[in-house]
C-alpha positions in Angstrom: 131.6 131.1 107.0 133.8 129.9 104.2 133.7 132.2 101.1 133.5 129.3 98.6 132.6 125.7 98.4 136.2 124.9 97.5 137.5 126.7 100.6 135.1 124.7 102.8 136.1 121.4 101.2 139.8 122.3 101.5 139.4 123.1 105.2 137.5 119.9 105.8 139.3 117.4 103.7 142.7 119.0 102.9 144.4 119.7 99.6 147.3 117.8 98.1 148.3 120.9 96.2 148.3 123.5 98.9 148.6 123.5 102.7 145.3 123.4 104.6 144.4 127.0 105.4 144.4 128.3 108.9 140.7 128.4 109.9 139.1 128.8 113.3 135.6 127.6 112.2 134.2 124.3 113.2 134.2 121.8 110.4 131.2 119.4 110.4 130.8 117.2 107.3 127.0 117.5 107.4 127.3 121.3 107.0 129.6 120.8 103.9 127.1 118.3 102.4 124.3 120.8 102.9 126.3 123.5 101.1 127.2 121.1 98.4 123.6 120.0 97.9 122.4 123.4 97.1 125.5 124.7 95.3 125.4 125.9 91.7 127.1 123.7 89.1 129.9 126.2 88.5 130.8 126.2 92.2 130.8 122.4 92.4 132.9 122.1 89.2 135.4 124.7 90.5 135.8 122.6 93.7 136.3 119.4 91.8 138.7 120.9 89.3 140.8 122.6 91.9 140.9 119.9 94.5 141.0 116.9 92.3 141.5 117.7 88.7 140.7 114.8 86.3 142.1 112.2 86.4 143.9 112.9 89.7 142.1 111.6 92.7 142.9 114.4 95.3 141.8 114.2 98.9 138.0 114.5 98.5 136.4 111.3 99.6 135.1 109.2 96.7 131.5 109.5 97.9 131.8 113.3 97.8 133.2 113.2 94.3 130.4 110.9 93.2 127.7 113.1 94.8 129.3 116.3 93.4 129.3 114.9 89.8 125.7 113.7 90.3 124.5 117.1 91.4 126.3 118.8 88.5 124.8 116.4 86.0 121.3 117.0 87.4 121.8 120.8 86.8 123.5 120.3 83.4 121.9 117.1 81.9 122.9 117.8 78.3 126.6 118.3 78.4 128.5 115.4 76.9 132.0 116.6 78.0 130.7 116.8 81.6 129.2 113.3 81.3 132.6 111.9 80.1 134.4 113.7 83.0 132.1 112.2 85.5 132.4 108.7 83.9 136.2 109.0 84.1 135.9 109.9 87.8 133.7 106.8 88.4 136.1 104.6 86.6 139.1 105.6 88.8 137.5 104.0 91.8 136.9 100.5 91.0 134.5 98.4 89.1 131.4 99.2 91.3 130.4 102.1 89.1 131.7 100.9 85.6 128.1 100.3 84.3 127.1 103.8 85.4 130.2 105.2 83.7 129.4 103.3 80.5 125.8 104.6 80.6 127.1 108.2 80.9 129.5 107.7 78.0 126.7 106.2 75.9 124.4 109.2 76.7 127.1 111.6 75.8 127.6 109.8 72.4 123.9 110.0 71.8 123.7 113.6 72.6 126.6 114.4 70.3 125.1 112.3 67.5 121.9 114.3 67.8 
């Protein structure tokens, strides 16, 4: 078993900042997704910030980044800075999610305005 979500992601997807660690465990994407699904926001953010710090893209697949930010925002729905970080991530990968990014920025502005 990997000791952290970040370690699991690094073994599965690689890391542009460090070599992939030597690991003799089997790596199945569905196991990682299960771990991600039930991870705490702090663990998910640690993974995102270490493996693909904003606005760098890193090696995590786009769908993993989108899912990770969505899970974090569900756990922390009232954090404007986190909403803006998620919006920036969405904007990096094409126009498909631009409207969602705009909604996140608007919600962040509304929260800060009170």
